[in-house]
N, C-alpha and C positions, 0 to 999 in steps of 0.2 A: 097387812095390805093384801086386799083380794087380786087374784092373778087375771082380771080382765079389764083392769084401769090403768088406761095410759096416762103418764103423768104428761101434762099438756107443756111444749116447749121443748128445751133441749138438754141434752147431757153436754154442758158447756167444758171446754178445754179449760185442764188445770194445771197442767205442767208445759203448756204452750210460752216459747221464749225462754226456757229454761232447759227441757229435754232436746228441744227441738225449736226452729226458729219461729218468731212471731209471726212475720209476714209471709204473704202466699208466695211474692217472687224468691225471696230468700229460701224457703223450703223447697221448691222447685229446682234454685241452683245447687242447693246440697244434695238433691237427688240427681240432678245432671252430675255434679263430681263422681258420685258412687258410681254411676253408669260408666263414665271415662275411665275410671279402674276396672270396673267389670268387662268393658269390652278388650282389656289387655289380657285377660285370662282365658286359657286355653278350655272351651268346654268340650269333652269327649262328643264326637259327633252322635253316638248312641244315646246320651242325654240331652242333648239340644233341644229336642223338639218334647219333651215330657210335661205331661198336664198334670200337676200334682192334685191329689184328692185333699191333702193336709201338709201343712208345713209347722214344723218348729222354729221359733224367731226370737231373738234376743230383746231387752227391752231397756236400755240404759239410755244415756245421752247418744245423739246421734253421731256425734263426733268419734264417741268409742265403739259402738255397737250397729250403727247406720248401715255399712256397707256390708257387715254380714246379715243383717235383716232384708237389706236390698237383694242381695244373691237369691233370696226365696220367693221375694215378690217378684222378681223378674220372669220366674217360671210360672207363678202363680197369673200372671199377667196373660198367659197363654191359654188359660181355660175358659170356658163358655158358661162359667156358673153365673146363676143369677142371684146369689145370697152367699154372703160369709159370716163364720160364726166366728168369733174372735175368744179366747178363752185364756183367763190370766189368773194368777193368784193374787189375792187380798193383801197387802203390804202395811196396811193403817187400820184396819178395823179387826177386830177379830168376830166372827159368826160363824156356824156351822152350815154345811150345805152351800146351795148355791144362789147366787143371786143375778136376774136378769136386768139387762137397762130399759124398763120401763118408761121411755122417753117417745117423742116423736122423730126427733133427728140428733146428729153428731157433731159437734163442732170442728171444724178443722181449719185452718188457715186459708184453704183455698175453698171454703166453703162448706155449707153443713150436709151429712150425708143420710139419706133417709133409713130410720129404724124398720125392722119388718115387724110390726107391733103382731099383728094377725098370726105369723109363723110362733112368734114368742109365747102368744096366749095357747095356741095348739101346743107348743110344746111344754109348757107350764102345766097342764093338763096331766099330760103324760108322766111328767118327770116332777117334783117338788122345787120349783124354781120359785124361790119368792124375791123379796125385793128390799136389800140394805141401803138405801140410798148412802149412808157414811164410806159404805166399801165403793161406792161408784165416783162419790166427790173428788178424789184426791189421787185415783189409781192409775198410775205412770206403765203397770205393764200392759195393760190393754189398751191405753190413751194412744202412745208412742207409735200403735201401729194404723192408726187411722188416717194419717197423711199420704203415708205409702197406698193405701187403699183408695184415698181420693184421685191419688196421680195413676196408678195402674188399672184400676178398676172402678171406673167412673159411674158406671152406671147399676153398680152391685149395691142390694140392700145389705144393710148391716144386723147384726144381734150382738151384744157385749154380753159376756157371761162371767161372772167372777165367783171364785170358789173359795170358799174357807176351810174350815177343817172337816173333812170328807175324807172317805174311802175310793182310791183309785179306780175300784171296779165300778162303781157308782158311776163315777164321770164316763169311765169306758164304755157302759151301757148308753148314755145320752149320745157319745160320740158314735157308736156304733148307729145310733138313729138318725144323725144327722148326715152321716156318711153313704146310708143307703138310698138317700134322694140323691140323683144326679144332679140336682141344681145347686147342691152345696159344697162349699169347701169349708174347712177347718183350720183356724191359725192357733197353734198351741204357744202360748207364751211364756219364755223363761231363761234366766240368766244361769250361770252354773256356778262355781265355788266362787267365795268372797275373802278377799283380804288374805290370803295366804301371799307366800314368796311365789316367785313365777315358777321355780321349778315344783314346788307341792302342788300349786295350783294345776300345772300342765299333767301331774299325776293323778290327781283327783277327777279332772274333769275327762280324763281318758277313760274313766270307767261310763262315764255318762254316754261318751261317743261311741265307746263300743257296743253299750246297750242299745243304742238307735239303729248304730248299723248293723247289727244281730240281730236285732228285735227281740233281747233277751233280758230279760229283767232281772236276772240272777247277776248279772255283769254291773248294775248298780249297786250293788252290795260293797263293790270293791272300794266304795269311797265317792261315787257322786253327791256332791251337795247344791245340786242345782235347789233355786228357791221354788221353781215350778216344778219339782219332782212328782207332783201328783199328777198335772197335767201331762208329763212326759212318761209315766207309767200307764195312764188312762190310753196314750197316744199308741204306746208298743201292744196292749193288750187289745184294743180295738183293729190295729193294723195286723196282727196275725190271725182275728177271727175273719176279717175280710180278705186275707190273702194278699196284701198290700206289700209293695218291696218298699225298701226305705234306699236313701242317698243321703249322705253326709254331704253338705255345701260348701259350707267355710266354719273356720275354727279360728278364733285368735282372744287375745286378751286385752284389758284396758292397755298394757306397758306398751302394746304395738303404737299406741298413739301418746301415751304420756311418756314413756322412757323409762317410769318408775316400775321397777321389777320386784320393788319390797313387798307390795302390796297392791293385788291386782285383782281383778274379777274375770271371769273367762265367759266365753260368747260364742254360741254354736248356732247356724242355720242347718234345716235337713229338710229333706220334703218325702210324702208317702205316696204312692202313684202304682196304679194297675198295670200288671205287665199283660201285655196281649198275646198268645200264643199264636204265632201264622202256621 
């Protein structure tokens, strides 16, 4: 498919009513509950007003990972960005490279969000961004982010990018270009380890957390099993080149909600930001 064709219509929500509520009222209520919990967390004064250039967020059902994701969106809401690029791994369709959402808008329970097609076309000229309809049709790693975006950044245009089999370095080059534009912010979607017992999961996830905290790719080799590890690697590479700082925001597992410690999934959120020296 050519890179200058918009599919008229909407990227339909595929996991609405499963991963997050079907109705707008219930979605808003769930975000409100996350914020009641968030407001009880003591956020260190020195990071309260940070405006991130990028965040890493999880993508499970909201009851499991919504609080962790919401943590990052609370900070993103402080930014003045015009465009948010959501990047996630393909879970259902194998392909090579990266695919863009060549639609007009993105469906959420509280209304559609405009997709910045003109910007996507410009990006596609510079990078090989194809279109794999099957990758977008069911992909939850990106979709679960859009109700948060509609809530916190209602006037922001979006682009959904889903990657298949590709090198982290290639994705890092794309993220670099995105973040050199101050109108953009980037959302990297990834869960951590899957289906280990709680102790094992904590050990494996610790290497993902350390890598992000220290911006050190070597740390990932100690056991990080993130499903979006390509996105995490790419973000670390881009952050180092742009001299961004990182801050871990929240980590938990599905056991925090389910109580089942025998088989858990790990979730983290983090933000990347510029430190201005006075």
